[in-house]
C-alpha positions, 0 to 999 in steps of 0.5 A: 499500499502508498504511505500515507503523507502527513501534515506535520512528523509529529505523529511518527516521533516515536515514544521516548526516543533517542537519536537512533530512533529517532533515525529508524523512524526518519528515514520513512518521513512523508510529513511533507513532498520533499521525499519524493525529491530528495535521495533519502532522508538526512538525519542529524549527526552528533553524540546525544551528548554533544554541549553544542547542536547547529542547526542548517536549511537542508541537506544540499546535493552532496549530503542528498547523496551521501545520507549524512548532514554537513560533508560537502564545500558549506560541512568543510567551510564549517570545520576549519572554524570551528578549528578556528574558533576552538570547538571541537568538531566532535563535541557538535552535534549538525543538522538542519531543519529540513531533512529532504534536500530541495532542488531545481534541476539546472542542466545535469547538475541540481541546483538548491531551492528554498524550503517554504513553509508550509514545508518547514513546520511538516518536519520541523518536530525532527529538529524539537526530538533531538534537541529533548533528545540532545539537550544541548547547552548552546543552538546556533542556527546557521542561515535565514531559513533555520533561525527562522523557522526556530525563531519565527519570520521577522526574526532579521540574523543582519540584523542580531547575528553573533547576539544571543535571543532569547528562546524556549530551544536552550539557555544558549542561542545565537543566530550567524551565516550558513557557512554556505554563504560564505563560498557564494561570496564575490571575490578571496577578500570577501571571503577572508573577510566574510570567514573571520566575522563567521569565525568571530560568532564561534569564538563567542560559542566556544567562550559561552562553553568555557564558562559554563564549565567553569560554573559548573 
């Protein structure tokens, strides 16, 4: 029998979830129509004990094929920035607010398309469940789609980038740019400057983690 499309993923969240059971359940998600486009569900990745959770928009082409988040060019930028900021990559859980790759064909290439509000709403229960299981000290929202999906449609990363903002999802929440935006900078000088600002944002996260450890 064909699988029914759900209004949101909420009915699919297993009782007393773990990252393993969430991942297994998400494989069969049909909460929105993006499962028809994506090769597979790309769930979050990292330790249940991660102190930091980073939330992007959606998997890209490389992530869709690999079935893992942040393994493409933007992931390489993120890894480099985390190292420069002094954050152990093993201490970070990475995920996306939408778990399937939304794209349109352009020749032989699959070009990213921004998910719409209904698709974000449908997928949001997975992120909420990940946050409940991991209970990160810090949540970093990467880019406007993730930030507005969590903090509201009126939130502007350009106005509040690198600031700690109030949210029920974690004690410390910050929005900054998505690392893919650094790759889209028009020239080397702009890319270096954008990378510097991104690392500065992550250094605030590193400082907060150190402060939390001292206070514990």
